[in-house]
N, CA, C and O of each residue as an XYZ file, in Angstrom:
936
protein
N      61.422    104.278    109.574
C      60.616    103.519    109.170
C      59.204    103.387    110.449
O      59.810    103.417    111.520
N      58.388    103.319    110.618
C      57.139    103.958    111.868
C      57.855    102.645    111.819
O      58.491    102.126    110.902
N      57.410    101.947    113.898
C      57.315    100.703    114.311
C      56.711     99.754    113.915
O      57.100     98.598    113.747
N      55.200    100.463    113.659
C      54.100     99.684    113.208
C      54.613     99.382    112.174
O      54.630     98.213    111.788
N      55.264    100.600    111.347
C      54.986     99.568    109.606
C      55.568     97.788    109.263
O      55.329     96.794    108.577
N      56.776     98.520    110.673
C      57.679     97.607    110.574
C      57.376     95.727    110.968
O      57.774     94.694    110.429
N      56.606     95.975    112.000
C      56.373     95.344    112.966
C      55.386     94.878    112.003
O      55.394     93.677    112.272
N      54.275     95.062    110.764
C      53.386     94.851    109.955
C      53.996     93.746    108.333
O      53.542     92.838    107.637
N      55.160     94.526    108.416
C      56.412     94.257    107.156
C      56.558     92.454    108.393
O      56.286     91.254    108.405
N      56.887     93.040    108.818
C      58.071     91.454    109.766
C      57.015     90.190    109.758
O      57.283     89.091    109.271
N      55.997     90.477    110.270
C      54.221     89.617    110.234
C      53.758     89.106    108.753
O      53.059     88.116    108.537
N      54.282     89.963    107.820
C      53.676     89.446    106.888
C      55.238     88.314    105.878
O      55.214     87.318    105.155
N      55.940     88.887    106.212
C      57.591     88.300    105.822
C      56.952     87.067    106.200
O      56.529     86.422    105.240
N      56.683     86.339    107.854
C      56.777     85.517    108.381
C      55.843     84.325    107.789
O      56.002     83.123    107.577
N      54.634     85.398    107.604
C      54.024     84.503    107.305
C      54.004     83.996    105.390
O      53.455     83.082    104.773
N      54.495     84.624    105.174
C      55.045     83.916    103.701
C      54.123     84.972    102.626
O      54.157     84.719    101.422
N      53.388     86.039    103.081
C      52.485     86.336    102.532
C      53.536     88.615    101.578
O      54.161     89.496    102.169
N      53.287     88.534    100.682
C      53.850     89.186    100.173
C      53.794     91.027    100.225
O      53.905     91.398     99.056
N      53.716     91.750    100.780
C      54.128     92.521    101.048
C      54.755     93.668    100.081
O      55.705     93.277     99.402
N      54.308     95.240     99.891
C      55.344     95.729     99.240
C      55.278     96.986     99.994
O      54.179     97.500    100.202
N      57.029     97.856    100.683
C      56.655     99.129    101.512
C      56.664    100.336    100.757
O      57.479    100.997    100.112
N      55.684    100.372    101.013
C      55.710    102.048    100.054
C      56.026    103.085    100.620
O      55.337    103.603    101.499
N      57.561    103.724    100.027
C      57.577    105.398    101.341
C      57.273    107.025     99.871
O      57.566    107.235     98.694
N      56.956    107.334    100.361
C      56.601    108.728     99.617
C      58.292    109.677     99.920
O      58.854    109.794    101.009
N      58.687    110.139     98.793
C      60.474    110.499     99.044
C      60.267    111.419     99.240
O      61.330    111.990     99.481
N      58.435    112.901     99.408
C      58.642    113.873     99.474
C      59.038    114.275    101.087
O      59.809    115.124    101.534
N      57.788    112.859    102.029
C      57.367    113.252    102.831
C      57.588    112.604    104.412
O      57.246    112.912    105.554
N      58.374    111.519    103.751
C      59.061    110.477    104.099
C      57.605    109.513    104.635
O      58.028    108.621    105.371
N      56.929    109.474    104.574
C      55.474    108.781    105.279
C      55.683    107.251    104.141
O      55.756    107.298    102.914
N      55.734    106.170    104.890
C      55.415    105.211    104.247
C      54.346    104.018    105.270
O      54.218    103.810    106.476
N      53.527    103.254    103.584
C      53.206    101.811    104.149
C      53.353    100.876    103.856
O      54.329    100.730    103.121
N      52.589     99.699    104.173
C      52.383     98.374    103.621
C      51.417     98.372    102.508
O      50.834     99.418    102.226
N      51.180     97.195    101.800
C      50.309     96.969    100.747
C      51.005     95.347    100.959
O      52.128     94.912    101.216
N      49.762     94.807    100.714
C      49.551     93.686    100.639
C      49.211     93.393     99.736
O      48.441     94.195     99.205
N      49.548     92.008     98.900
C      48.793     92.200     97.220
C      47.852     91.410     97.890
O      47.857     90.700     98.895
N      46.944     91.786     96.930
C      45.675     92.055     96.640
C      45.076     93.607     96.714
O      44.658     94.069     95.652
N      45.028     94.201     97.567
C      44.867     95.070     98.292
C      44.444     96.464     96.859
O      45.289     96.663     95.987
N      43.944     96.761     96.857
C      43.020     97.814     95.744
C      44.534     99.128     95.724
O      44.948     99.534     96.810
N      45.033     99.519     94.702
C      45.695    100.609     95.030
C      45.279    101.102     93.211
O      45.470    100.245     92.348
N      44.755    102.426     92.818
C      44.392    102.734     91.815
C      45.616    102.958     91.539
O      46.666    102.517     92.005
N      45.131    104.427     89.920
C      45.871    104.569     88.449
C      47.180    103.877     89.178
O      47.323    102.867     89.867
N      48.388    105.280     88.520
C      49.431    105.257     88.324
C      50.938    103.980     89.351
O      51.931    103.269     89.197
N      50.115    104.459     90.174
C      51.173    103.791     91.971
C      50.721    102.762     91.904
O      51.606    101.909     91.975
N      49.204    102.129     91.739
C      48.705    100.874     91.632
C      49.190     99.739     90.797
O      49.074     98.604     91.259
N      49.882     99.969     89.260
C      50.084    100.076     88.466
C      51.630     98.977     88.538
O      51.740     97.975     87.830
N      52.340     99.283     89.198
C      53.642    100.149     89.953
C      53.825     99.354     90.871
O      54.835     98.651     90.913
N      52.970     99.321     91.693
C      52.972     98.409     92.632
C      52.709     96.683     92.302
O      53.573     95.876     92.645
N      51.985     96.425     91.907
C      50.953     94.824     90.763
C      52.242     94.391     90.248
O      52.540     93.196     90.254
N      53.344     95.650     89.621
C      54.568     95.432     88.838
C      55.227     94.700     89.402
O      55.414     93.554     88.993
N      55.935     95.342     90.875
C      56.680     95.415     91.745
C      56.623     93.548     92.803
O      57.454     92.868     93.405
N      55.129     93.439     92.486
C      54.929     91.832     92.959
C      54.909     91.130     92.023
O      54.241     90.118     92.237
N      55.103     91.154     91.580
C      55.220     90.592     90.388
C      56.683     90.011     89.402
O      57.022     89.031     88.738
N      57.251     91.427     89.864
C      58.911     90.134     89.150
C      59.787     90.455     90.264
O      60.910     89.952     90.237
N      59.256     91.706     91.890
C      60.262     90.924     92.903
C      61.337     92.132     93.038
O      62.182     92.283     93.921
N      61.089     92.876     92.011
C      61.877     94.381     92.114
C      61.549     95.443     93.061
O      60.492     95.921     93.472
N      63.132     95.720     93.337
C      62.595     97.306     94.164
C      62.245     98.331     93.238
O      62.026     97.952     92.087
N      62.131     99.718     93.524
C      62.453    100.915     93.151
C      61.543    102.570     93.358
O      60.477    102.969     93.826
N      62.243    102.889     92.966
C      61.452    104.128     92.387
C      61.161    104.756     91.731
O      61.838    105.118     90.769
N      59.134    105.428     92.218
C      58.703    105.355     91.043
C      57.937    106.725     90.388
O      57.437    107.140     91.434
N      57.522    107.681     89.374
C      57.182    108.576     89.804
C      55.341    108.239     88.972
O      54.969    107.728     87.916
N      54.587    108.916     90.262
C      53.545    108.998     90.259
C      52.838    110.000     90.990
O      53.155    110.596     92.019
N      51.270    110.117     89.878
C      50.448    111.125     90.551
C      51.286    112.339     91.457
O      50.891    112.769     92.541
N      52.334    112.710     90.859
C      53.426    114.173     91.131
C      53.854    113.617     91.953
O      53.982    114.529     92.770
N      54.413    112.267     92.694
C      55.145    112.655     93.315
C      55.766    111.218     93.410
O      55.084    110.199     93.306
N      57.297    111.230     93.645
C      57.753    110.464     94.161
C      57.887    109.097     95.450
O      58.229    109.335     96.609
N      57.548    107.734     94.947
C      57.245    107.295     95.899
C      58.944    105.429     96.114
O      59.748    104.956     95.311
N      58.683    105.180     97.263
C      60.386    103.744     96.703
C      59.213    102.758     97.143
O      58.477    102.734     98.129
N      59.331    102.001     96.077
C      58.288    100.194     96.528
C      59.861     99.388     96.671
O      60.874     99.300     95.978
N      59.222     98.696     98.465
C      60.066     98.347     97.852
C      59.459     96.831     98.955
O      59.008     96.559    100.068
N      59.996     96.040     97.243
C      59.575     94.918     96.907
C      59.969     93.641     98.445
O      61.137     93.387     98.738
N      59.024     93.147     99.053
C      59.262     91.805    100.000
C      57.946     90.592     99.305
O      56.737     90.671     99.082
N      59.124     89.406     99.135
C      58.556     88.676     98.224
C      59.156     87.512     99.014
O      60.366     87.607     99.215
N      58.343     86.093     99.651
C      58.565     84.638    100.053
C      58.547     84.308     98.666
O      57.810     84.183     97.687
N      59.723     84.230     99.068
C      60.779     82.990     98.425
C      60.159     81.712     97.395
O      60.165     80.611     97.945
N      59.401     81.755     95.356
C      59.349     80.452     94.968
C      59.584     78.629     95.266
O      60.386     77.959     94.615
N      58.507     77.951     96.613
C      58.889     76.616     96.001
C      58.596     76.309     95.234
O      57.937     76.855     94.349
N      59.391     74.363     95.421
C      58.582     72.946     94.504
C      58.591     72.144     95.070
O      59.505     71.329     95.198
N      57.098     72.168     95.792
C      56.913     70.609     95.304
C      56.253     69.583     94.786
O      55.176     69.626     94.193
N      57.019     68.516     95.053
C      57.343     67.872     93.996
C      55.964     66.318     94.566
O      56.417     65.710     95.536
N      55.125     65.986     94.279
C      54.630     64.620     94.894
C      55.528     63.577     93.836
O      55.434     63.642     92.610
N      56.290     62.742     94.475
C      56.217     61.303     93.399
C      57.984     61.762     93.390
O      58.446     62.856     93.067
N      58.806     60.429     93.896
C      59.837     60.603     93.445
C      60.629     58.946     92.849
O      61.078     57.896     93.311
N      60.377     59.693     91.443
C      60.297     59.856     90.103
C      61.385     59.693     89.621
O      62.394     59.671     90.325
N      61.420     59.507     87.981
C      63.224     59.408     86.660
C      62.600     60.688     86.985
O      63.533     61.318     87.483
N      61.585     61.431     86.996
C      61.616     62.937     86.312
C      61.706     64.177     87.533
O      61.953     65.364     87.319
N      61.477     63.645     88.636
C      61.096     63.784     89.737
C      63.321     64.518     89.987
O      63.664     65.688     90.153
N      64.462     62.989     89.887
C      65.173     63.460     90.178
C      66.151     64.180     88.891
O      67.304     64.493     89.187
N      65.676     64.417     87.535
C      65.513     65.267     86.598
C      65.507     66.579     87.282
O      66.526     67.210     87.563
N      63.997     67.039     87.592
C      63.612     68.278     87.513
C      64.146     68.982     89.296
O      64.093     70.178     89.582
N      64.452     68.267     89.907
C      64.989     68.211     91.988
C      66.208     69.754     91.117
O      65.806     70.876     90.812
N      67.730     69.178     90.939
C      68.612     69.681     90.416
C      68.793     71.196     89.730
O      69.399     72.246     89.944
N      68.021     70.708     88.927
C      67.223     72.279     87.636
C      66.481     72.711     89.077
O      67.350     73.456     89.530
N      66.087     72.708     89.443
C      64.735     73.668     90.403
C      65.799     74.357     90.763
O      65.874     75.543     90.441
N      67.290     73.452     91.839
C      68.355     74.372     92.459
C      68.321     75.015     92.477
O      68.089     75.933     93.264
N      68.798     74.668     90.557
C      68.939     75.758     89.824
C      69.085     76.874     90.018
O      70.095     77.568     90.138
N      68.114     77.066     90.051
C      66.573     78.342     89.414
C      66.212     78.992     91.035
O      65.495     79.847     91.555
N      66.960     78.233     91.311
C      66.647     79.455     92.845
C      65.297     78.755     93.118
O      64.259     79.393     92.941
N      65.275     77.932     93.390
C      63.856     76.783     93.721
C      63.965     75.686     94.959
O      63.818     74.507     94.635
N      64.131     75.889     95.892
C      63.854     75.651     97.283
C      63.185     74.436     96.734
O      62.384     74.779     95.865
N      63.223     72.521     97.000
C      62.347     71.536     96.603
C      62.580     70.496     97.843
O      63.323     70.180     98.773
N      61.418     70.220     97.165
C      60.852     69.235     98.426
C      60.063     68.028     97.073
O      59.647     68.024     95.914
N      60.315     66.928     98.556
C      59.962     66.169     97.196
C      59.209     64.831     98.257
O      59.729     64.166     99.153
N      57.776     64.809     97.689
C      56.628     64.002     98.726
C      56.080     62.711     98.370
O      55.363     62.696     97.370
N      56.353     61.188     99.237
C      56.200     60.077     97.916
C      55.924     59.198     99.348
O      56.431     59.734    100.334
N      55.650     58.719     99.445
C      55.109     57.667    100.498
C      55.614     55.846     99.795
O      55.179     54.789    100.253
N      56.291     55.941     98.993
C      56.624     54.786     98.727
C      58.126     55.135     98.667
O      58.756     55.895     97.932
N      58.673     53.915    100.201
C      60.279     54.222    100.602
C      61.101     53.569    100.218
O      62.134     53.229    100.793
N      60.287     53.010     97.947
C      61.561     52.218     97.320
C      62.146     53.760     96.332
O      63.193     54.048     95.751
N      61.070     54.323     96.516
C      61.473     55.348     95.866
C      62.110     56.414     96.393
O      63.144     56.878     95.913
N      61.703     56.725     97.102
C      62.170     58.303     98.298
C      63.275     57.980     99.000
O      63.380     58.090    100.222
N      64.596     57.347     97.818
C      65.070     57.468     99.277
C      66.393     58.351     99.007
O      66.718     58.497     97.828
N      67.380     59.104    100.268
C      68.060     59.254     99.797
C      69.064     59.285     98.928
O      69.699     60.258     98.522
N      69.198     57.844     98.596
C      70.653     57.874     97.391
C      69.803     58.257     96.148
O      70.452     58.401     95.112
N      68.350     58.461     96.071
C      68.435     58.447     94.709
C      68.341     60.179     95.234
O      69.403     60.771     95.041
N      67.459     60.852     95.726
C      67.447     62.400     96.049
C      68.721     62.926     96.813
O      68.395     63.591     97.796
N      69.925     62.827     96.656
C      70.697     63.257     97.737
C      70.643     64.369     96.903
O      70.571     64.591     95.694
N      70.754     65.522     98.822
C      70.734     66.908     98.842
C      69.282     67.421     98.916
O      69.156     68.639     98.788
N      68.237     66.736     99.089
C      67.257     67.290     98.597
C      66.433     67.088     99.600
O      66.521     65.955    100.074
N      65.403     68.019    100.257
C      64.491     67.564    101.385
C      63.953     66.411    100.972
O      63.771     66.444     99.755
N      63.619     65.400    101.470
C      63.306     64.527    101.357
C      62.020     64.109    102.310
O      62.073     64.487    103.480
N      60.771     63.287    101.842
C      59.399     63.015    102.569
C      59.017     61.575    102.239
O      58.369     61.721    101.202
N      59.034     60.577    102.447
C      58.972     59.123    103.085
C      57.582     58.854    103.866
O      57.307     57.943    104.647
N      56.725     60.026    103.372
C      55.132     60.071    104.199
C      54.004     60.509    103.331
O      54.520     60.909    102.288
N      52.961     60.600    103.280
C      52.003     60.751    102.630
C      51.454     62.125    102.524
O      51.247     62.853    103.495
N      51.280     62.369    101.550
C      51.299     63.793    101.379
C      50.135     64.661    102.462
O      50.234     65.830    102.836
N      49.170     63.786    102.762
C      48.163     63.931    103.714
C      49.530     64.736    105.447
O      49.675     65.816    106.021
N      50.150     63.318    105.533
C      50.759     64.328    106.638
C      52.305     64.792    106.803
O      53.075     64.826    107.762
N      52.406     65.137    105.421
C      53.747     65.828    105.337
C      52.951     67.811    105.010
O      53.684     68.756    105.301
N      51.324     68.135    104.356
C      50.951     69.045    104.410
C      50.771     70.028    105.357
O      50.757     71.250    105.508
N      50.559     68.339    106.279
C      49.346     68.945    107.845
C      50.965     70.028    108.703
O      51.132     71.198    109.047
N      51.387     69.391    108.705
C      53.211     70.517    109.172
C      53.191     70.939    107.712
O      52.083     70.472    107.448
N      53.474     71.312    106.923
C      53.692     72.263    106.327
C      53.006     72.501    104.939
O      53.171     71.845    103.910
N      52.242     73.532    105.132
C      51.103     74.122    103.966
C      51.659     74.747    102.877
O      52.473     75.658    102.727
N      50.786     73.772    101.890
C      51.495     75.022    100.536
C      50.239     76.566    100.743
O      49.132     76.793    101.232
N      51.399     77.328     99.959
C      50.703     78.736    100.269
C      50.818     78.889     98.691
O      50.705     77.864     98.019
N      51.083     80.370     97.923
C      50.011     80.594     97.110
C      51.875     81.187     96.370
O      52.230     81.793     95.360
N      52.584     80.584     97.549
C      54.439     81.345     96.723
C      54.868     79.552     96.717
O      56.052     79.217     96.751
N      54.004     78.758     96.679
C      54.215     76.551     96.252
C      53.756     76.886     94.955
O      52.893     77.673     94.568
N      54.607     76.033     94.310
C      54.776     75.251     92.728
C      54.606     73.897     92.961
O      55.698     73.370     93.171
N      53.314     72.814     93.029
C      52.898     71.907     92.240
C      53.280     70.940     91.715
O      52.852     70.935     90.560
N      53.952     69.964     91.955
C      53.938     68.983     90.232
C      53.599     67.617     90.946
O      54.230     66.987     91.795
N      52.348     67.360     90.297
C      52.515     66.019     91.149
C      52.532     65.442     90.537
O      51.764     65.766     89.631
N      53.497     63.704     90.196
C      53.640     63.011     88.876
C      54.004     61.247     89.027
O      54.518     60.331     88.384
N      53.141     61.609     90.744
C      52.880     59.852     90.481
C      52.626     58.427     89.718
O      52.993     57.253     89.761
N      51.649     59.409     88.900
C      50.002     58.125     88.104
C      49.114     57.641     88.731
O      48.195     56.955     88.285
N      49.401     58.105     90.348
C      48.730     57.174     91.178
C      47.543     58.311     91.956
O      48.160     59.354     92.175
N      46.899     58.367     92.165
C      45.829     58.994     92.573
C      45.276     59.294     93.136
O      44.450     60.206     93.132
N      45.898     57.863     94.485
C      45.556     57.710     96.091
C      47.465     58.334     96.527
O      47.945     58.273     97.659
N      48.105     58.805     95.440
C      48.752     59.415     96.453
C      48.462     61.131     96.216
O      48.456     62.107     96.967
N      48.192     60.873     94.499
C      48.511     62.765     93.308
C      46.908     63.703     94.194
O      46.953     64.880     94.552
N      45.753     62.846     94.344
C      44.730     64.150     94.186
C      44.553     64.675     95.777
O      44.013     65.757     96.005
N      45.206     63.557     97.172
C      44.829     64.709     97.894
C      46.154     65.919     97.839
O      45.806     66.843     98.573
N      47.398     66.181     97.280
C      47.727     67.035     97.183
C      47.755     68.327     96.070
O      48.343     69.400     95.933
N      47.105     67.811     95.624
C      46.654     68.577     94.319
C      45.172     69.303     94.634
O      44.797     70.324     94.057
N      44.387     68.577     95.673
C      43.400     69.617     95.745
C      43.980     70.713     97.020
O      43.755     71.914     97.166
N      44.625     69.971     97.666
C      45.427     70.824     98.691
C      46.180     72.369     98.116
O      45.969     73.522     98.494
N      47.198     71.786     96.974
C      47.522     73.220     96.145
C      46.253     74.054     95.398
O      46.547     74.952     94.609
N      44.563     73.673     95.718
C      44.063     74.355     94.399
C      43.275     75.019     95.637
O      42.937     76.196     95.516
N      43.030     74.465     96.580
C      42.807     75.510     97.753
C      43.763     76.010     98.121
O      43.351     77.131     98.418
N      44.956     75.993     98.362
C      46.193     76.564     99.019
C      46.429     77.680     98.358
O      47.352     78.377     98.780
N      45.323     78.343     96.627
C      46.286     79.094     95.951
C      47.998     79.180     95.133
O      48.551     80.180     94.676
N      48.384     78.084     95.168
C      49.494     77.732     94.996
C      49.192     78.669     93.118
O      48.170     78.859     92.458
N      50.666     79.016     92.885
C      50.802     79.784     91.750
C      50.215     78.507     90.208
O      49.505     78.631     89.210
N      51.064     77.332     90.868
C      50.819     76.711     89.505
C      50.927     75.093     90.308
O      51.702     74.957     91.254
N      50.391     74.364     90.000
C      49.397     73.696     90.107
C      50.190     72.439     88.584
O      49.877     72.862     87.471
N      50.910     71.356     88.555
C      50.923     70.383     87.239
C      50.437     69.244     87.537
O      50.926     68.933     88.623
N      49.660     68.353     87.132
C      49.651     67.076     86.475
C      50.104     65.543     85.931
O      49.085     65.283     85.290
N      50.395     65.145     85.877
C      51.253     63.928     85.351
C      50.096     63.242     84.060
O      49.132     63.994     84.208
N      49.866     62.654     83.385
C      49.158     61.653     82.649
C      48.818     62.800     81.623
O      49.312     63.924     81.540
N      47.723     62.134     80.779
C      47.186     61.948     79.490
C      45.786     62.965     79.618
O      45.123     63.076     80.648
N      45.507     63.674     78.319
C      43.875     63.955     79.222
C      42.909     63.238     78.520
O      41.969     63.745     77.907
N      43.300     61.349     78.676
C      41.591     60.932     79.048
C      42.304     60.890     80.534
O      41.656     61.531     81.361
N      43.527     60.258     81.064
C      43.794     60.610     82.478
C      43.656     61.230     83.198
O      43.259     60.997     84.340
N      44.153     62.877     82.389
C      43.083     63.816     83.573
C      42.328     64.062     83.359
O      42.130     65.087     84.010
N      41.353     63.819     82.671
C      39.644     63.681     82.958
C      38.966     62.763     84.000
O      37.877     62.912     84.553
N      40.019     61.626     84.151
C      38.987     60.619     85.206
C      39.620     61.369     86.844
O      39.396     61.226     88.047
N      40.585     62.274     85.875
C      40.789     62.891     87.674
C      40.227     63.745     88.423
O      40.114     63.859     89.643
N      39.548     64.920     86.667
C      38.948     65.817     87.170
C      37.336     65.326     87.939
O      36.941     66.081     88.828
N      36.611     64.320     87.656
C      35.712     64.109     88.161
C      35.648     62.909     89.425
O      34.533     62.539     89.790
N      37.033     62.252     90.149
C      38.017     62.771     91.153
C      37.518     63.441     91.848
O      36.789     63.225     92.816
N      37.936     64.458     91.327
C      38.506     65.759     92.330
C      36.911     66.186     92.476
O      36.410     65.669     93.474
N      36.170     66.857     91.853
C      35.045     67.098     91.738
C      33.553     66.418     93.016
O      32.572     66.804     93.652
N      34.379     65.200     92.703
C      34.063     64.146     93.646
C      34.139     64.327     95.111
O      33.369     63.972     96.004
N      35.434     65.070     95.137
C      36.032     66.205     96.797
C      36.154     67.434     97.604
O      36.522     67.966     98.651
N      35.430     67.576     96.066
C      34.449     68.267     96.443
C      35.120     70.151     95.856
O      34.697     71.283     96.089
N      36.213     69.657     95.110
C      36.297     71.192     94.138
C      35.808     71.254     93.334
O      35.389     70.289     92.696
N      35.602     72.985     92.912
C      35.036     73.392     92.355
C      35.945     72.891     90.558
O      36.828     72.040     90.444
N      35.408     73.652     89.536
C      35.413     73.431     88.208
C      36.232     74.943     87.731
O      37.105     74.992     86.865
N      35.993     75.489     88.095
C      36.920     76.820     88.085
C      38.842     76.247     88.962
O      39.990     76.407     88.547
N      38.309     75.616     90.193
C      39.891     74.945     90.546
C      40.163     74.671     89.678
O      40.873     75.350     88.937
N      39.528     73.127     89.314
C      40.033     72.228     88.632
C      40.475     73.240     87.490
O      41.600     72.889     87.134
N      40.019     74.447     86.707
C      40.948     74.536     85.410
C      41.921     75.264     85.680
O      42.128     76.118     84.818
N      42.945     75.277     86.959
C      43.565     76.049     86.436
C      45.296     74.878     87.065
O      46.466     75.140     87.343
N      44.492     73.710     87.012
C      45.522     72.401     87.084
C      46.398     72.734     85.204
O      45.830     73.269     84.252
N      47.797     72.220     85.231
C      48.284     72.414     83.886
C      48.695     70.789     83.592
O      49.611     70.082     84.013
N      47.303     70.494     82.447
C      47.643     68.847     82.466
C      47.030     68.290     80.497
O      46.102     68.667     79.781
N      47.945     67.462     80.355
C      49.054     67.190     80.544
C      50.175     68.131     81.049
O      50.064     69.334     80.812
N      51.336     67.625     81.786
C      52.231     68.689     82.851
C      53.343     69.867     81.677
O      53.314     69.996     80.453
N      53.829     70.240     82.264
C      54.936     71.126     80.939
C      54.712     71.725     79.743
O      53.618     71.564     79.203
N      55.431     72.290     79.306
C      55.650     73.212     77.677
C      55.445     72.317     76.822
O      55.899     71.173     76.817
N      54.878     72.727     76.209
C      54.752     71.557     75.084
C      55.917     71.897     74.340
O      56.005     72.944     73.699
N      57.017     70.840     74.427
C      57.857     71.369     73.670
C      58.593     70.315     73.453
O      59.818     70.298     73.574
N      57.321     68.596     72.844
C      57.800     67.102     72.549
C      58.493     66.775     73.370
O      58.852     65.643     73.048
N      59.361     67.286     75.109
C      59.716     66.189     75.721
C      58.801     65.278     75.599
O      57.580     65.348     75.453
N      60.147     63.688     75.744
C      59.668     62.568     75.896
C      60.472     61.667     76.239
O      60.395     60.473     75.948
N      61.756     62.508     77.243
C      62.451     61.813     77.876
C      62.317     62.126     79.402
O      62.422     63.349     79.494
N      62.145     61.619     80.550
C      62.524     62.288     82.169
C      62.665     63.432     82.462
O      62.134     64.143     83.315
N      63.953     63.719     81.178
C      65.133     64.888     81.750
C      64.048     66.011     80.784
O      63.612     67.058     81.262
N      63.824     65.654     79.730
C      62.754     66.742     78.374
C      61.541     67.143     79.206
O      60.919     68.193     79.040
N      61.204     66.017     80.307
C      59.586     66.480     80.333
C      60.098     66.902     81.931
O      59.287     66.148     82.466
N      60.838     67.543     83.137
C      61.250     68.064     83.795
C      61.906     68.927     83.499
O      62.473     69.486     84.438
N      62.128     69.396     82.284
C      62.363     71.020     81.357
C      61.294     71.839     81.132
O      61.179     73.022     81.452
N      60.277     70.914     80.383
C      59.330     71.128     80.547
C      59.130     71.886     81.564
O      59.495     73.040     81.786
N      58.308     70.899     82.382
C      58.015     70.921     83.559
C      58.285     72.613     84.074
O      57.514     73.571     84.019
N      60.080     72.491     84.720
C      59.645     74.061     85.418
C      59.783     75.036     84.846
O      60.259     76.017     85.418
N      59.336     75.079     83.275
C      59.494     76.461     82.322
C      57.939     76.549     82.369
O      57.428     77.652     82.175
N      57.152     75.468     82.614
C      56.003     75.920     83.034
C      55.841     76.814     84.332
O      55.687     78.034     84.300
N      55.897     76.024     85.504
C      56.195     76.999     86.786
C      56.894     77.935     86.792
O      56.147     78.607     87.503
N      58.138     78.921     86.512
C      58.124     79.895     85.368
C      57.731     80.603     85.290
O      57.736     81.672     85.901
N      57.239     80.212     84.466
C      55.527     81.294     83.419
C      54.760     81.265     84.775
O      53.994     81.935     85.468
N      55.201     80.490     84.748
C      53.585     80.225     85.780
C      53.371     81.799     87.349
O      52.495     82.442     87.927
N      54.684     81.652     87.306
C      55.135     82.865     88.251
C      55.493     83.803     87.735
O      54.986     84.796     88.256
N      56.352     84.099     86.672
C      56.727     85.525     86.060
C      55.343     86.177     85.658
O      55.431     87.348     85.287
N      54.053     85.602     85.669
C      52.839     85.930     84.803
C      52.045     86.189     85.516
O      50.908     86.442     85.118
N      52.389     86.213     86.845
C      51.444     85.950     87.483
C      50.541     87.572     88.274
O      51.050     88.245     89.170
N      49.268     87.836     87.677
C      48.805     88.910     87.348
C      48.327     89.286     86.129
O      47.680     90.309     85.904
N      48.692     88.346     85.244
C      49.024     89.788     84.439
C      47.060     88.782     83.177
O      46.318     89.234     82.305
N      47.125     87.768     83.718
C      46.121     86.487     82.881
C      44.582     87.872     83.130
O      43.848     88.063     82.160
N      44.421     88.359     83.950
C      43.228     88.718     83.849
C      43.603     90.625     83.292
O      42.967     91.571     83.757
N      44.703     90.770     82.282
C      44.655     91.888     81.620
C      44.788     91.776     80.292
O      45.055     92.653     79.471
N      44.426     89.754     80.024
C      44.866     89.414     78.532
C      46.029     89.863     78.094
O      46.237     90.355     76.985
N      47.108     89.631     79.306
C      48.456     89.584     78.976
C      49.335     88.696     78.825
O      49.152     87.783     79.631
N      50.628     88.458     77.847
C      51.895     87.438     78.401
C      52.748     88.055     79.371
O      52.375     89.213     79.557
N      53.653     87.776     80.000
C      54.993     87.968     79.917
C      55.463     87.341     79.118
O      56.676     87.402     78.918
């Protein structure tokens, strides 16, 4: 591999940015395509699929054969709120392959006894996210019902382009949340990305069932990235 290409690829991986290494199997030349870079034609469609699925493989395009090696950051889940839903959500997300972090400044809730084997921060989101910023390969679920804790994290998730942003609460609760986020400077288009009420509509009632609905919605959001503009559904 070209040393410059390798250096660029390693920089992208360290920064948790997705990249596809495109190698022309005819002449051996390779190049890096970052997520969002414009690539036309059949090769562009194949690269877009590699970004969405994370799968690598050879493709035929423009009369040539290419190998696409997809390097995607591992998606993670950040949960705002150490509540009963989070207790069910954390182990399920871990099984699905999503590292989980839980943030809640309420030390009575955010305890290792309630969340064994989970990265737990008994701090305000403002402090944690300053050290560990969100990114486009992060899903954020805000489930405290407390604007003082949820709102900052929600706005940060929208600004970071998190692939999934969900917030617990009724439509009436969300309407008030929208007013607050607008006052904080979030745009209407950004706010429209929030899934609220949170979770797929499966008739969930118990905290564990709501956790199932949230995880399923987050996985769907991750696997359908980029399809919305085409009017397609995964």
